[in-house]
C-alpha positions as CSV (number, residue, x, y, z in Angstrom):
1,X,0.0,0.0,0.0
2,X,1.2,3.5,-0.9
3,X,2.4,5.7,2.0
4,X,0.2,8.6,0.8
5,X,-2.9,6.3,1.1
6,X,-1.9,5.4,4.6
7,X,-1.6,9.1,5.5
8,X,-5.0,9.7,3.9
9,X,-6.7,7.0,5.9
10,X,-5.1,8.3,9.1
11,X,-6.4,11.8,8.4
12,X,-9.9,10.3,7.8
13,X,-9.5,8.6,11.2
14,X,-8.5,11.8,12.9
15,X,-11.5,13.6,11.4
16,X,-13.9,10.8,12.6
17,X,-12.5,10.9,16.1
18,X,-12.6,14.7,16.2
19,X,-16.2,14.8,15.0
20,X,-17.3,12.2,17.5
21,X,-15.6,14.2,20.3
22,X,-17.1,17.4,19.1
23,X,-20.7,16.0,19.0
24,X,-20.3,14.2,22.3
25,X,-22.5,15.2,25.3
26,X,-19.5,16.1,27.5
27,X,-16.7,18.4,26.4
28,X,-13.1,17.4,26.4
29,X,-10.5,19.6,28.1
30,X,-9.0,21.1,25.0
31,X,-12.4,22.3,23.7
32,X,-13.3,23.7,27.1
33,X,-9.9,25.5,27.3
34,X,-10.3,27.0,23.8
35,X,-13.8,28.2,24.6
36,X,-12.6,29.8,27.8
37,X,-9.7,31.6,26.1
38,X,-11.3,32.6,22.8
39,X,-15.0,32.7,23.7
40,X,-17.7,30.2,22.7
41,X,-18.1,31.1,19.0
42,X,-14.4,31.6,18.2
43,X,-13.3,28.6,20.4
44,X,-15.7,26.2,18.6
45,X,-14.6,27.6,15.2
46,X,-10.9,27.3,16.0
47,X,-11.4,23.8,17.3
48,X,-13.4,22.7,14.3
49,X,-10.8,24.2,11.9
50,X,-7.8,22.7,13.5
51,X,-9.3,19.3,14.3
52,X,-11.7,18.7,11.4
53,X,-11.1,20.9,8.4
54,X,-7.3,20.7,8.2
55,X,-7.2,16.9,8.5
56,X,-9.9,16.7,5.8
57,X,-7.8,18.8,3.5
58,X,-4.7,16.6,4.3
59,X,-6.9,13.5,3.6
60,X,-7.9,14.9,0.2
61,X,-4.4,15.8,-0.8
62,X,-3.0,12.4,0.2
63,X,-5.8,10.5,-1.4
64,X,-5.1,12.3,-4.6
65,X,-1.4,11.7,-4.4
66,X,-1.9,8.1,-3.6
67,X,-4.3,7.5,-6.5
68,X,-2.0,9.3,-8.9
69,X,1.0,7.3,-7.8
70,X,-0.8,4.1,-8.3
71,X,-1.8,5.0,-11.8
72,X,0.5,3.7,-14.5
73,X,1.2,5.9,-17.5
């Protein structure tokens, strides 16, 4: 298996775990700390960006790189 595909699957795993934690009934300490420092709206936005959006972008990039590297020209 290509290294880029492994990185992409790991990024998808990180996104899944982060979304489960974000939608959980009780908050985890990092989210609570970010909301205390930045406020509720900005803290949630920063947490979502750093733990969901950025790993999704990495997953897309690595999936594309992995698929291209498997293609034979």
